[in-house]
C-alpha positions in Angstrom: -4.7 18.3 -2.4 -3.4 17.6 1.1 -4.0 14.1 2.4 -5.6 14.3 5.8 -4.7 12.2 8.8 -6.8 9.1 9.2 -9.9 9.8 11.3 -10.9 7.8 14.3 -14.2 7.0 12.6 -12.5 5.6 9.5 -10.2 3.5 11.6 -13.1 2.2 13.7 -14.9 1.2 10.5 -11.8 -0.7 9.2 -11.3 -2.5 12.4 -15.0 -3.5 12.6 -15.1 -4.6 9.0 -12.0 -6.9 9.2 -11.2 -9.7 11.5 -8.7 -12.4 12.0 -10.2 -15.6 10.7 -9.2 -18.9 12.4 -9.9 -22.4 11.2 -13.1 -23.6 12.6 -12.3 -26.8 14.6 -15.7 -28.2 13.6 -14.7 -28.1 9.9 -11.5 -30.1 10.3 -11.3 -33.7 11.3 -9.1 -34.8 14.1 -7.3 -38.0 13.3 -8.0 -39.8 16.6 -6.0 -42.8 15.3 -2.8 -40.9 15.6 -1.6 -41.4 19.2 2.1 -40.7 18.5 4.0 -38.6 16.1 5.6 -41.7 14.6 2.2 -42.8 13.4 1.7 -39.7 11.2 1.7 -40.1 7.4 3.2 -36.9 6.1 3.8 -35.8 2.5 7.4 -36.2 1.5 7.7 -32.5 0.4 6.3 -31.1 3.6 8.9 -29.2 5.7 6.7 -28.1 8.6 6.7 -24.5 7.6 4.2 -22.3 9.4 5.1 -19.3 7.2 5.5 -18.6 3.5 7.4 -16.1 1.4 5.3 -13.5 -0.3 6.4 -11.2 -3.1 4.8 -7.7 -3.3 4.7 -4.5 -5.3 3.4 -1.1 -4.3 3.1 2.0 -6.5 2.4 5.6 -5.8 2.0 8.7 -7.9 4.1 11.7 -7.0 2.9 13.6 -4.0 6.0 15.0 -2.3 8.7 15.9 -4.9 11.8 13.9 -4.0 10.8 13.1 -0.4 10.7 9.5 0.7 7.5 7.9 1.9 7.4 5.2 4.5 5.3 2.1 3.9 4.3 0.1 7.0 2.9 -3.4 6.5 0.9 -5.0 9.3 -0.5 -8.5 9.7 -3.7 -7.1 11.1 -5.2 -3.6 11.6 -2.6 -1.4 13.4 -5.6 0.0 15.4 -6.6 -3.5 16.5 -3.3 -4.9 17.8 -1.8 -5.8 14.4 1.9 -6.6 14.3 4.2 -4.4 12.3 6.0 -6.6 9.7 8.2 -4.1 8.0 8.8 -0.4 7.3 10.3 0.4 3.9 10.5 3.4 1.7 9.1 4.5 -1.6 10.4 7.3 -3.6 7.7 10.0 -3.8 6.9 8.8 -7.4 7.8 5.2 -7.8 7.4 1.5 -7.1 8.5 -0.6 -4.2 9.0 -4.3 -4.8 10.1 -6.8 -2.2 9.5 -10.1 -0.4 8.3 -10.8 3.1 7.5 -13.7 5.4 3.8 -14.1 6.4 2.4 -16.7 8.8 0.2 -19.1 7.0 -2.7 -17.9 9.2 -2.4 -14.4 7.7 -4.8 -13.9 4.8 -4.9 -10.1 4.7 -2.3 -7.4 5.3 -2.8 -3.7 6.2 -0.6 -1.2 4.4 -0.1 2.3 5.7 1.6 4.9 3.5 3.1 7.6 5.7 3.9 11.1 4.3 6.5 13.5 5.6 3.9 15.9 7.1 2.6 13.1 9.4 -0.5 12.3 7.3 -1.1 8.8 6.0 -3.5 6.6 4.0 -4.2 2.9 4.8 -5.5 0.1 2.7 -6.4 -3.6 3.4 -5.0 -6.1 0.9 -6.0 -9.7 0.3 -2.8 -11.8 0.7 -4.1 -15.3 0.3 -1.4 -16.6 -2.0 2.3 -15.9 -2.6 2.1 -12.4 -4.1 0.1 -9.2 -4.0 0.3 -5.6 -5.3 -1.4 -2.3 -4.7 -1.4 1.1 -6.4 -1.9 3.9 -3.9 -2.6 6.3 -6.7 -6.0 4.6 -7.0 -6.9 6.4 -3.7 -6.3 9.7 -5.4 -8.5 9.3 -8.5 -9.6 12.5 -10.2 -13.2 11.4 -10.6 -15.9 11.8 -8.1 -17.6 8.5 -7.5 -20.4 8.6 -10.1 -24.0 8.0 -9.0 -25.5 4.7 -10.0 -26.0 4.8 -13.7 -29.3 4.2 -15.2 -29.7 1.3 -17.6 -31.8 0.0 -20.4 -33.0 -3.2 -18.7 -35.6 -1.5 -16.4 -37.7 1.7 -16.4 -38.0 1.9 -20.2 -41.4 2.7 -21.6 -40.2 1.9 -25.1 -37.0 0.3 -26.3 -35.3 0.6 -29.7 -32.7 -2.0 -30.5 -30.2 -1.5 -33.3 -32.4 1.4 -34.5 -31.3 3.1 -37.7 -34.1 5.5 -38.6 -35.0 8.9 -37.1 -37.1 9.2 -34.0 -39.1 12.2 -33.0 -40.6 12.3 -29.5 -43.7 14.4 -29.4 -45.6 12.7 -26.5 -47.4 14.9 -24.0 -46.4 12.5 -21.2 -43.4 14.0 -19.4 -42.4 10.8 -17.6 -41.8 8.7 -20.6 -38.4 7.0 -21.0 -37.1 5.9 -24.4 -34.2 3.4 -24.4 -31.8 2.8 -27.2 -29.8 -0.5 -27.1 -27.4 -2.2 -29.4 -26.0 0.1 -32.2 -28.1 3.2 -32.8 -27.6 5.3 -36.0 -30.7 7.4 -36.5 -31.4 11.0 -35.5 -33.3 11.7 -32.3 -35.4 14.8 -31.6 -37.1 15.3 -28.2 -39.7 18.0 -28.4 -41.7 17.6 -25.2 -40.5 18.5 -21.7 -39.7 15.8 -19.1 -39.1 13.0 -21.6 -35.9 11.0 -21.2 -33.8 9.4 -23.9 -31.4 6.8 -22.6 -28.6 5.5 -24.8 -26.9 2.2 -23.9 -24.4 0.3 -26.1 -23.0 2.1 -29.1 -24.3 4.9 -31.2 -23.3 7.0 -34.2 -25.8 9.7 -34.6 -26.0 12.7 -36.9 -28.3 14.9 -34.8 -29.8 14.9 -31.3 -32.0 17.8 -30.1 -33.1 18.2 -26.5 -36.0 20.7 -26.2 -38.4 21.9 -23.5 -36.5 20.5 -20.5 -36.0 17.0 -21.9 -33.2 14.6 -20.7 -30.4 12.6 -22.4 -28.6 10.0 -20.5 -25.4 8.2 -21.7 -25.2 5.1 -19.5 -22.2 3.2 -18.0 -20.0 1.6 -20.7 -21.8 3.3 -23.6 -19.7 4.6 -26.5 -21.6 7.4 -28.4 -20.6 9.7 -31.2 -22.9 12.6 -32.1 -22.2 15.0 -34.9 -24.5 17.7 -33.8 -26.0 17.9 -30.3 -28.4 20.6 -29.1 -29.3 21.0 -25.4 -31.9 23.7 -25.5 -34.6 25.2 -23.3 -33.3 23.8 -20.0 -32.5 20.3 -21.4 -30.2 18.1 -19.4 -27.4 15.9 -20.6 -25.8 13.3 -18.2 -22.7 11.3 -19.2 -22.1 8.5 -16.7 -19.0 6.3 -16.8 -19.2 6.4 -20.6 -17.5 7.9 -23.7 -19.3 10.7 -25.6 -17.8 12.4 -28.6 -19.4 15.5 -30.2 -18.0 16.1 -33.7 -19.0 19.8 -34.1 -19.1 22.7 -31.8 -21.3 22.3 -28.7 -23.4 25.2 -27.3 -25.7 24.0 -24.6 -28.3 26.1 -22.9 -29.1 23.5 -20.3 -27.4 21.4 -17.7 -24.4 19.1 -18.6 -23.0 16.7 -16.0 -20.1 14.5 -17.0 -18.7 11.6 -14.9 -17.0 9.9 -17.9 -15.1 11.1 -20.9 -16.6 13.9 -23.0 -14.8 14.9 -26.1 -15.9 18.0 -28.1 -13.9 18.1 -31.3 -14.5 21.8 -32.0 -15.5 24.7 -29.8 -17.5 24.8 -26.5 -19.8 27.7 -25.8 -21.6 27.7 -22.4 -24.5 30.0 -23.0 -26.1 32.1 -20.4 -28.5 29.3 -19.2 -25.9 26.6 -19.3 -24.3 24.8 -16.4 -21.4 22.4 -16.8 -20.4 20.2 -13.9 -17.4 18.0 -14.8 -16.3 15.1 -12.5 -14.5 13.2 -15.3 -12.5 14.4 -18.3 -13.6 17.0 -20.9 -11.5 17.8 -23.9 -12.3 20.7 -26.2 -10.6 20.8 -29.6 -10.9 24.5 -30.2 -11.9 27.5 -28.1 -14.1 27.6 -25.0 -16.3 30.6 -24.1 -18.1 30.6 -20.7 -21.1 32.9 -20.1 -22.7 30.9 -17.3 -21.6 28.4 -14.6 -18.6 26.1 -14.9 -17.6 23.7 -12.1 -14.6 21.6 -12.9 -13.8 18.8 -10.4 -11.9 16.6 -12.8 -9.8 17.3 -15.9 -10.6 20.0 -18.4 -8.3 20.2 -21.5 -8.9 23.0 -24.0 -6.6 23.1 -27.0 -7.6 26.7 -28.0 -8.4 29.9 -26.1 -10.6 30.3 -23.0 -12.8 33.4 -22.3 -14.6 33.7 -19.0 -17.3 36.2 -20.0 -19.5 38.6 -18.0 -22.2 36.9 -16.0 -20.2 33.6 -15.7 -18.8 32.0 -12.5 -16.1 29.3 -12.5 -14.9 27.0 -9.8 -11.8 24.9 -10.6 -10.9 22.4 -7.8 -8.8 20.1 -10.0 -7.0 20.5 -13.3 -7.6 22.8 -16.3 -5.1 22.9 -19.2 -5.4 25.6 -21.8 -3.4 25.4 -25.1 -4.0 29.1 -26.1 -4.6 32.2 -24.1 -7.1 32.8 -21.2 -9.1 36.0 -20.6 -10.7 36.6 -17.2 -13.8 38.8 -17.5 -15.8 37.2 -14.7 -15.1 35.7 -11.2 -13.2 32.5 -10.8 -12.1 30.4 -7.8 -9.1 28.1 -8.3 -8.5 25.4 -5.7 -6.6 23.1 -8.0 -4.4 24.0 -11.0 -4.8 26.0 -14.2 -2.0 25.9 -16.7 -2.1 28.3 -19.7 0.4 28.0 -22.6 -0.4 31.5 -23.7 -1.1 34.8 -22.1 -3.3 35.4 -19.0 -5.4 38.6 -19.0 -7.3 39.6 -15.9 -9.8 42.3 -17.1 -12.1 44.6 -15.2 -14.7 42.0 -14.3 -12.2 39.3 -13.7 -11.8 38.6 -10.0 -9.4 35.7 -9.5 -9.4 33.9 -6.1 -6.7 31.3 -5.5 -7.6 29.1 -2.5 -5.6 26.7 -0.2 -2.6 26.2 -2.4 -4.3 26.8 -5.7 -2.0 27.5 -8.6 -2.4 29.5 -11.8 0.4 29.4 -14.4 0.8 31.1 -17.8 3.4 32.4 -20.3 2.8 36.0 -19.5 0.2 38.1 -17.7 -1.6 41.4 -17.8 -3.5 42.2 -14.6 -6.2 44.8 -14.5 -8.1 43.5 -11.5 -7.5 41.7 -8.2 -5.8 38.3 -7.7 -6.2 37.1 -4.1 -4.9 34.1 -2.2 -7.2 32.8 0.6 -7.3 29.9 3.0 -4.7 28.4 5.3 -2.2 27.5 2.6 -0.4 30.0 0.4 -1.3 29.9 -3.3 0.8 30.7 -6.3 0.6 32.5 -9.6 3.5 31.8 -11.8 4.5 33.5 -15.1 7.5 32.6 -17.3 7.5 35.7 -19.4 6.3 39.4 -19.1 4.1 40.7 -16.3 2.2 43.9 -16.5 0.2 45.1 -13.5 -1.9 48.1 -14.5 -3.5 50.7 -12.2 -6.5 48.6 -11.3 -4.5 45.5 -10.8 -3.6 44.1 -7.4 -2.1 41.1 -5.7 -3.6 40.3 -2.2 -3.8 37.8 0.6 -1.8 34.6 1.1 -0.3 34.6 -2.4 3.1 34.4 -4.0 3.5 35.9 -7.4 6.4 34.2 -9.2 7.7 36.0 -12.3 10.9 34.1 -13.3 12.5 37.2 -14.8 10.9 39.8 -12.6 7.8 42.0 -12.9 8.4 44.3 -15.8 5.6 46.8 -15.3 3.8 47.6 -12.0 1.5 50.6 -11.6 -0.9 48.6 -9.5 -0.5 47.3 -5.9 1.0 44.4 -4.1 -0.6 44.2 -0.7 1.0 42.1 2.1 1.0 39.3 2.9 1.1 38.9 -0.9 4.6 38.9 -2.1 6.8 38.6 -5.2 8.4 35.2 -4.6 8.8 31.7 -5.9 9.4 29.8 -2.7 6.0 28.3 -1.7 5.9 24.5 -1.8 2.9 23.1 -3.6 2.9 19.3 -4.0 2.3 17.6 -7.3 -0.7 15.4 -7.3 -3.5 14.1 -9.5 -4.9 17.6 -9.9 -1.6 19.4 -10.1 1.0 17.8 -12.4 3.5 20.7 -12.0 3.7 21.8 -8.4 6.3 24.1 -7.1 9.4 24.1 -4.9 10.5 21.6 -2.4 8.9 20.8 0.9 10.6 22.0 4.1 10.9 18.7 5.8 13.2 18.3 8.8 15.9 15.7 8.3 18.3 15.9 11.2 20.6 13.1 10.1 20.6 14.2 6.4 19.8 10.7 5.1 17.1 11.9 2.7 14.3 10.6 4.9 12.3 13.2 6.8 12.2 13.0 10.6 8.5 12.2 10.7 8.9 9.0 8.6 12.5 8.1 9.8 12.5 5.3 12.4 16.0 6.4 13.3 16.0 10.2 12.8 19.5 10.6 14.4 21.2 7.8 12.6 22.3 8.6 9.0 22.9 4.9 8.2 19.4 3.7 9.4 15.9 4.6 8.4 13.5 1.6 8.3 13.3 -2.0 9.5 12.1 -5.5 8.6 10.8 -7.5 11.5 10.2 -11.2 12.3 7.7 -12.3 13.2 6.7 -8.7 13.9 8.0 -5.7 15.7 6.8 -6.6 19.2 6.2 -10.3 19.0 8.4 -13.3 19.4 8.6 -16.5 17.3 9.4 -19.9 18.8 11.7 -22.6 17.7 11.6 -26.0 19.5 14.0 -28.9 19.2 14.4 -32.6 19.9 18.0 -33.4 20.8 18.3 -37.2 20.4 19.1 -36.8 16.7 19.9 -38.8 14.7 17.7 -41.1 16.8 14.0 -40.5 17.3 13.0 -38.6 20.4 9.8 -38.5 22.4 8.4 -35.6 20.2 7.5 -33.4 23.1 9.6 -30.7 21.3 10.8 -29.2 24.6 14.5 -30.3 24.7 15.4 -26.7 23.8 12.7 -24.1 23.3 13.8 -20.6 22.2 11.7 -17.5 21.8 13.3 -15.0 19.4 12.7 -11.8 17.5 14.6 -10.2 14.6 14.8 -6.6 13.6 16.7 -6.1 10.3 17.5 -2.4 10.3 17.5 -0.8 6.8 18.7 2.4 5.3 16.9 4.8 3.0 17.4 2.5 0.1 15.9 -0.5 1.9 19.2 -2.2 2.3 20.1 -4.0 5.6 22.8 -2.3 7.7 22.5 -4.5 10.8 20.5 -7.3 12.3 19.3 -7.1 15.9 18.2 -10.4 17.4 16.6 -11.1 20.8 16.8 -14.6 22.1 15.1 -16.1 25.2 15.6 -19.7 26.3 12.1 -20.7 27.4 12.7 -24.4 28.3 15.4 -27.1 28.5 13.8 -30.5 28.7 17.0 -32.5 28.4 20.2 -33.4 30.3 22.4 -32.5 27.3 24.4 -29.3 27.2 23.2 -27.9 23.9 24.3 -24.8 22.0 22.4 -22.7 19.5 23.4 -20.8 16.4 22.0 -19.2 13.2 23.3 -19.0 9.7 22.6 -16.1 7.5 22.4 -16.1 3.7 25.4 -13.7 3.3 29.1 -14.4 3.2 31.0 -14.3 6.5 33.2 -11.6 5.0 30.1 -9.3 4.8 29.9 -9.0 8.6 31.8 -6.2 10.3 31.1 -7.3 13.9 28.9 -9.4 16.2 28.2 -8.6 19.8 25.9 -9.9 22.6 26.4 -13.6 22.2 27.3 -15.9 25.2 30.2 -18.3 24.7 31.4 -20.0 27.9 32.6 -23.5 26.9 35.8 -22.6 25.0 35.3 -24.8 21.9 33.7 -22.3 19.5 36.3 -20.6 17.3 35.3 -17.1 16.2 36.8 -14.9 13.5 37.8 -11.3 14.3 34.4 -10.1 13.1 32.5 -12.4 15.5 31.4 -15.0 13.0 32.3 -18.7 13.4 35.5 -19.7 11.7 35.4 -22.2 8.9 32.0 -21.1 7.6 31.4 -19.8 4.0 28.1 -18.2 5.1 27.9 -15.9 8.1 27.3 -18.2 11.1 26.7 -16.7 14.6 26.8 -18.9 17.6 24.3 -17.3 20.0 25.3 -19.5 23.0 27.2 -22.7 23.5 25.5 -23.8 26.7 21.7 -23.3 27.1 21.9 -23.7 30.9 24.0 -20.5 31.1 21.1 -18.5 29.6 18.7 -19.2 32.5 19.0 -17.7 35.9 19.6 -19.8 39.0 20.2 -23.0 37.0 23.2 -25.2 37.1 23.2 -28.3 34.8 19.8 -29.5 35.9 17.6 -31.2 33.4 13.9 -30.3 32.8 13.9 -26.5 33.2 10.4 -25.1 32.7 9.0 -28.4 31.4 7.4 -29.8 34.5 4.5 -27.9 35.9 5.1 -28.9 39.5 8.6 -27.5 39.5 9.5 -23.9 40.1 9.6 -21.6 37.0 13.1 -20.4 36.1 13.6 -17.0 34.6 15.6 -16.8 31.4 18.0 -14.0 30.4 17.5 -12.2 27.1 20.5 -12.2 24.8 20.6 -9.2 22.6 22.7 -9.9 19.5 23.9 -7.2 17.1 25.2 -8.1 13.7 26.7 -5.2 11.8 27.7 -5.3 8.1 30.7 -3.7 6.4 28.4 -2.2 3.8 24.6 -2.3 3.5 23.4 -5.5 1.8 20.2 -6.4 0.1 17.5 -8.5 1.7 18.1 -11.1 -1.0 21.7 -11.4 0.1 20.8 -11.7 3.8 18.0 -14.2 3.3 14.6 -14.4 4.9 13.9 -14.9 8.6 14.0 -17.3 10.4 17.2 -17.9 8.3 18.9 -21.2 9.2 18.7 -21.8 13.0 20.2 -24.9 14.5 21.4 -26.6 17.7 24.6 -28.6 18.3 24.2 -31.4 20.8 26.0 -31.8 24.1 29.2 -30.0 23.2 29.7 -31.9 19.9 30.0 -29.0 17.5 29.5 -31.1 14.4 26.3 -32.7 15.7 23.9 -30.2 14.3 20.1 -30.3 14.2 18.2 -28.0 11.8 14.7 -27.4 10.8 13.3 -29.9 8.3 14.5 -29.1 4.8 17.3 -26.8 6.0 20.9 -27.6 5.0 23.7 -28.1 7.5 26.6 -25.6 8.0 30.1 -26.2 6.8 31.1 -27.5 10.2 28.4 -30.2 10.5 29.5 -33.8 10.8 27.7 -35.5 7.9 28.6 -38.9 9.2 25.5 -38.7 11.3 23.3 -38.6 8.2 21.4 -41.9 7.7 22.2 -43.1 11.2 19.3 -44.2 13.5 16.1 -42.6 12.4 17.6 -39.9 10.2 16.8 -40.2 6.6 18.7 -37.2 5.3 19.4 -37.6 1.5 21.7 -34.8 0.4 21.4 -35.7 -3.3 17.6 -35.4 -3.1 17.5 -32.3 -1.0 16.0 -34.1 2.0 17.4 -32.9 5.3 16.7 -33.6 9.0 13.6 -35.8 8.5 12.9 -39.4 9.3 11.9 -41.9 6.7 8.3 -41.1 7.5 9.1 -37.4 7.1 9.0 -36.4 10.8 11.1 -33.6 12.0 13.5 -32.9 14.9 12.6 -29.2 15.1 9.6 -27.0 14.4 9.3 -23.2 14.1 6.2 -21.2 14.9 6.0 -17.6 13.7 4.5 -16.6 17.1 4.2 -17.6 20.7 4.1 -21.4 21.2 3.2 -23.2 24.4 5.3 -26.3 24.1 4.2 -29.7 25.5 5.2 -30.7 29.0 7.8 -33.3 29.6 7.2 -36.7 27.8 3.9 -35.6 26.2 3.9 -36.1 22.4 2.9 -33.1 20.5 0.1 -34.9 18.7 -1.7 -35.5 22.0 -1.0 -32.1 23.3 -2.3 -30.3 20.2 -5.5 -31.6 18.6 -4.8 -30.4 15.1 -1.0 -30.9 14.8 -1.4 -34.2 13.1 -4.2 -32.8 10.8 -1.9 -30.0 9.8 1.2 -32.2 9.2 -0.7 -35.0 7.4 -2.5 -32.5 5.1 0.9 -31.0 4.1 0.0 -27.7 5.8 -3.2 -27.2 3.8 -5.5 -27.7 6.9 -5.4 -26.3 10.4 -2.6 -23.8 9.8 -3.4 -22.3 13.3 -3.0 -25.6 15.1 -0.9 -23.9 17.8 -3.5 -21.3 18.6 -5.0 -21.0 22.1 -8.6 -21.6 21.0 -11.3 -23.9 22.4 -10.7 -27.5 21.4 -7.2 -26.9 20.0 -5.1 -28.2 22.9 -5.1 -30.4 25.9 -4.2 -27.9 28.6 -2.9 -30.5 31.0 -0.3 -31.5 28.4 0.9 -28.0 27.5 3.3 -26.0 29.7 
């Protein structure tokens, strides 16, 4: 069963169905009494986080042998401008667990599972909280979607509740419906055509007879055991999403349709007028004889022998398992899989057609008629023991015949392109638990990840990536630099746009970090530097490149990390003014609208590791960013709640407006819990010079004072959200 590429119509439907929901400004109250950040009353445990860590788990049944499958996670539909958050790998049959950072505005994610042949499947997942999981195998269910089940609450002409005596239906009205609810134990005989018996609930019945074109319906959720069931004279049995067990042999002469679980404890005989359509699971405890029509779209499990007799036709598009032998005396088309523990015999009337990668497998085979492969994909017949191809036997079409010890007797014909071989690749899936061979997937760098799903097909050390905030978008971090004293809260003293790509290998371990940093604004006269501390040890880093150090007071180790740091600390630049073109030491760069806009350079930082490390060792973006003020290396300013580095001068704690309390885990907040830095997992239009953020953004105070529970999108460019004259 080949997964097809997503169609445009499907994608259009997904995009139309889903949308990014923003907080409605009419449903949140603006605190008009807050005219300055210093007036905000903020919960003590609020750290001004615009993002949250989310744990996830994905599962998938085997589809591609040992091939890796790439899972892409987006913050919105990839066909509607969604940002790619990460690309990681599942084994073909396995589970992927991990953690990621989601902006608090993101309530759903889009997950796309990519297969080595370029096909993919996509799902939309609710991600309201801090965890989610999804099983992609649910998209490959064996069952056809059942029609809406009938029920016993409407359309019943007569209802029997907890009925224990026998019922005979002899009415001449063909439209009558008799409903059985509760627990039914009596016999039921339907003698008139067109009458319907509907069983809901539970039932243990000795005898049910359907005569003269009558109907028996086993409704959703029902659990029914019948010792003897007769479907005669064009009667019809329908099993919805229910369980039906027949204790004795079953020999219907009418139509049987199963969407649920049908267990026949002894033999099954499909008489000449019978028609079995299976969309669920049918198990047969003994032999099965087919003399009519059998269509298997689900799972058919026969413990004994199977005989396809003259006059019958069989279509198998999914899975049939046979515990004994199987005799083909009539035509059969196999699009799925048939596995036979015993001998396969193709007799004079047995015309076997294997279609589009269909597979037939047995212990040994005697072939007296044709076996033909049709369709675009090569099919396979596989035999573990003896093969005898007699004079009337032939192998034809797009077919490989695989006899593991060679064909012992061949007096028939093998007609090209049919061949004796075992090479064709047939994927395992819900309908084929065995499959065959290995896919021929190009893997130029031999890293175990096929080219079509490898983000770095020519780099054996790299295969996937984790992004922050997403692949093609930048986050923003904005600082006040008067710490430990309170500033003017315009959060433009140093504004940096940045993006991280954590490059991973085939095992989802990080091999390097690529950071892009753009100094957007400098609204201060101080010469400030900027760095970031990772979660891993300094010794884990092999090299750092791309940073800009011009002042001469940063001491680097040979691997490019800062000396004296337990955790890997990278100084991106030591003088912000050097990162913007055509600027000397002038204050107020890109913070005053009437002044010329200055163009920043982009610093591209590469951090390589000695050996690949886990995401847990590295930590989660944005990691621990900080500035150091006016050339004083120890005068660090971090995001609220983030710890200082080993080189920070702790003597500044508790001075001025700073209320850092190391013993209580409180860092870089005032006594009123106001910060000196904020991070936005997206683009942020910072306030112009000397304009407090609470007057520039209508919902910043609402967000902060609610502890982040309201107005998570306070920074969005939406009507009523900002005072445009106060935003750069």
